[in-house]
One Martini backbone bead per residue (centre of mass of N, CA, C, O) as a GRO file, in nm:
protein
  158
    1MET     BB    1  -9.645   3.165 -17.042
    2VAL     BB    2  -9.528   3.008 -16.806
    3VAL     BB    3  -9.298   3.205 -16.745
    4LEU     BB    4  -9.466   3.454 -16.688
    5LEU     BB    5  -9.630   3.332 -16.451
    6ARG     BB    6  -9.388   3.252 -16.272
    7LEU     BB    7  -9.281   3.551 -16.245
    8ARG     BB    8  -9.578   3.699 -16.152
    9LEU     BB    9  -9.655   3.483 -15.941
   10THR     BB   10  -9.787   3.371 -15.635
   11ASP     BB   11  -9.711   3.111 -15.416
   12TYR     BB   12  -9.920   3.047 -15.146
   13ASN     BB   13  -9.796   2.725 -15.106
   14SER     BB   14  -9.475   2.693 -15.088
   15ALA     BB   15  -9.426   2.588 -14.789
   16ARG     BB   16  -9.594   2.297 -14.850
   17ARG     BB   17  -9.439   2.197 -15.069
   18LYS     BB   18  -9.335   1.896 -15.253
   19PRO     BB   19  -9.104   2.029 -15.338
   20ALA     BB   20  -8.964   2.347 -15.251
   21GLU     BB   21  -9.016   2.516 -15.553
   22VAL     BB   22  -9.017   2.816 -15.650
   23GLY     BB   23  -9.246   2.841 -15.920
   24SER     BB   24  -9.210   2.521 -16.046
   25ASN     BB   25  -9.473   2.339 -15.900
   26TRP     BB   26  -9.768   2.500 -16.018
   27ILE     BB   27  -9.680   2.551 -16.323
   28PHE     BB   28  -9.803   2.399 -16.627
   29PRO     BB   29  -9.760   2.226 -16.904
   30ASP     BB   30 -10.027   2.086 -16.977
   31TYR     BB   31 -10.041   1.746 -16.832
   32PRO     BB   32  -9.990   1.675 -16.526
   33ILE     BB   33  -9.842   1.461 -16.294
   34ILE     BB   34 -10.017   1.448 -15.984
   35ASP     BB   35 -10.068   1.451 -15.672
   36LEU     BB   36 -10.356   1.383 -15.462
   37VAL     BB   37 -10.290   1.658 -15.277
   38LYS     BB   38 -10.332   1.941 -15.107
   39ASN     BB   39 -10.020   2.059 -15.141
   40SER     BB   40 -10.054   2.080 -15.476
   41TYR     BB   41 -10.229   2.331 -15.404
   42PRO     BB   42 -10.249   2.531 -15.621
   43MET     BB   43 -10.304   2.496 -15.984
   44ILE     BB   44 -10.149   2.542 -16.310
   45ARG     BB   45 -10.267   2.509 -16.654
   46VAL     BB   46 -10.106   2.514 -16.977
   47ASN     BB   47 -10.287   2.511 -17.301
   48ASP     BB   48 -10.285   2.429 -17.620
   49VAL     BB   49 -10.549   2.427 -17.859
   50THR     BB   50 -10.495   2.636 -18.103
   51GLU     BB   51 -10.389   2.712 -18.456
   52THR     BB   52 -10.350   2.977 -18.675
   53ALA     BB   53 -10.268   3.086 -19.022
   54GLU     BB   54 -10.102   3.356 -19.218
   55ILE     BB   55 -10.018   3.534 -19.490
   56VAL     BB   56  -9.890   3.893 -19.493
   57ASP     BB   57  -9.657   3.876 -19.717
   58ILE     BB   58  -9.421   3.846 -19.974
   59ASN     BB   59  -9.208   3.710 -19.756
   60ARG     BB   60  -9.384   3.496 -19.590
   61THR     BB   61  -9.512   3.603 -19.351
   62MET     BB   62  -9.637   3.491 -19.045
   63VAL     BB   63  -9.951   3.466 -18.875
   64TYR     BB   64 -10.037   3.372 -18.549
   65HIS     BB   65 -10.339   3.216 -18.369
   66PRO     BB   66 -10.348   3.142 -18.060
   67ARG     BB   67 -10.498   2.921 -17.815
   68ILE     BB   68 -10.535   2.944 -17.456
   69GLN     BB   69 -10.548   2.741 -17.167
   70ILE     BB   70 -10.626   2.824 -16.822
   71ASP     BB   71 -10.602   2.616 -16.546
   72ILE     BB   72 -10.757   2.622 -16.221
   73PHE     BB   73 -10.671   2.461 -15.913
   74VAL     BB   74 -10.863   2.360 -15.619
   75TRP     BB   75 -10.886   2.248 -15.301
   76LEU     BB   76 -11.189   2.102 -15.143
   77GLY     BB   77 -11.252   1.825 -15.100
   78ILE     BB   78 -11.483   1.639 -14.926
   79ASP     BB   79 -11.751   1.816 -14.879
   80GLY     BB   80 -11.533   2.044 -14.757
   81ALA     BB   81 -11.346   1.860 -14.635
   82ASP     BB   82 -11.020   1.936 -14.614
   83ARG     BB   83 -10.974   2.208 -14.691
   84HIS     BB   84 -10.809   2.473 -14.834
   85ILE     BB   85 -10.618   2.706 -14.635
   86ILE     BB   86 -10.530   3.047 -14.701
   87THR     BB   87 -10.321   3.302 -14.568
   88ILE     BB   88 -10.367   3.655 -14.655
   89SER     BB   89 -10.329   3.921 -14.482
   90GLY     BB   90 -10.540   3.779 -14.262
   91VAL     BB   91 -10.688   3.617 -14.492
   92ASN     BB   92 -10.912   3.368 -14.572
   93TYR     BB   93 -10.868   3.108 -14.822
   94SER     BB   94 -11.120   2.914 -15.004
   95GLY     BB   95 -11.216   2.767 -15.259
   96LYS     BB   96 -11.375   2.994 -15.446
   97LYS     BB   97 -11.214   3.231 -15.330
   98LEU     BB   98 -10.938   3.121 -15.419
   99LEU     BB   99 -11.000   3.083 -15.717
  100ASP     BB  100 -11.067   3.382 -15.778
  101MET     BB  101 -10.795   3.501 -15.691
  102VAL     BB  102 -10.608   3.346 -15.884
  103SER     BB  103 -10.752   3.436 -16.147
  104ARG     BB  104 -10.700   3.738 -16.103
  105ASP     BB  105 -10.393   3.713 -16.104
  106VAL     BB  106 -10.365   3.610 -16.391
  107ILE     BB  107 -10.503   3.847 -16.536
  108SER     BB  108 -10.318   4.065 -16.419
  109ALA     BB  109 -10.051   3.957 -16.529
  110LEU     BB  110 -10.136   3.990 -16.823
  111ASP     BB  111 -10.234   4.285 -16.820
  112ASP     BB  112  -9.969   4.417 -16.697
  113ASN     BB  113  -9.808   4.270 -16.966
  114LYS     BB  114  -9.894   4.383 -17.248
  115ALA     BB  115  -9.635   4.536 -17.322
  116ASP     BB  116  -9.469   4.276 -17.367
  117PHE     BB  117  -9.641   4.192 -17.624
  118ASP     BB  118  -9.608   4.496 -17.784
  119ASP     BB  119  -9.323   4.484 -17.828
  120ASP     BB  120  -9.077   4.505 -18.074
  121THR     BB  121  -8.900   4.265 -17.934
  122ASN     BB  122  -9.162   4.113 -17.966
  123ILE     BB  123  -9.382   3.857 -18.114
  124LEU     BB  124  -9.616   3.949 -17.930
  125HIS     BB  125  -9.972   4.017 -17.989
  126ASN     BB  126 -10.289   4.088 -17.900
  127LEU     BB  127 -10.399   4.040 -17.624
  128LYS     BB  128 -10.679   3.816 -17.525
  129LEU     BB  129 -10.977   3.785 -17.353
  130LEU     BB  130 -11.225   3.531 -17.399
  131ALA     BB  131 -11.242   3.366 -17.111
  132LYS     BB  132 -11.430   3.303 -16.790
  133VAL     BB  133 -11.478   2.981 -16.632
  134ASP     BB  134 -11.669   2.790 -16.443
  135MET     BB  135 -11.622   2.424 -16.390
  136GLY     BB  136 -11.608   2.314 -16.121
  137LYS     BB  137 -11.586   2.003 -16.075
  138ASP     BB  138 -11.377   1.764 -16.129
  139PRO     BB  139 -11.452   1.469 -16.289
  140ASP     BB  140 -11.193   1.296 -16.178
  141ARG     BB  141 -11.142   1.512 -15.926
  142LYS     BB  142 -11.357   1.584 -15.668
  143GLN     BB  143 -11.156   1.770 -15.483
  144LEU     BB  144 -11.186   1.971 -15.727
  145ILE     BB  145 -11.167   2.297 -15.854
  146ARG     BB  146 -11.246   2.498 -16.157
  147LYS     BB  147 -11.085   2.733 -16.383
  148ARG     BB  148 -11.124   2.903 -16.703
  149ILE     BB  149 -10.883   3.052 -16.922
  150GLU     BB  150 -10.905   3.236 -17.230
  151ILE     BB  151 -10.663   3.301 -17.487
  152SER     BB  152 -10.511   3.540 -17.717
  153PHE     BB  153 -10.271   3.579 -17.991
  154ASP     BB  154 -10.000   3.719 -18.174
  155TYR     BB  155  -9.756   3.594 -18.418
  156TYR     BB  156  -9.440   3.626 -18.586
  157ARG     BB  157  -9.302   3.458 -18.891
  158GLY     BB  158  -9.050   3.419 -19.156
   0.00000   0.00000   0.00000
């Protein structure tokens, strides 16, 4: 999932990131340790939450049903001061507007690539969007606002 998002999403803040590694330092598996500075954001975290499985045939092929949470973080600053403003095609995005745009990009990247999930050469099938929830300010890092996207899909293993 991290690889797919890195390939399909644009890092709107790549010019300001340190080090500037295009696509590699803004989408993370699990819980990254990251500096709490404005130019580290927006940031996306992909986390496996749960997985169930069942045997589907006599050859003991298993179908797994993972649930994945994708958290998107945007720098808001303290009380809106020092907020992160990114200009895209002449339009300024910051705060909730930036958060909504990045979350739409994530959903579009997944939706546009559903064929990749259902291809016979791929083991991933039935991608589903389960939830998209505004989480508000991050409880530990008050300078950030967050949105959570939860998805599920199936994959088979013999």
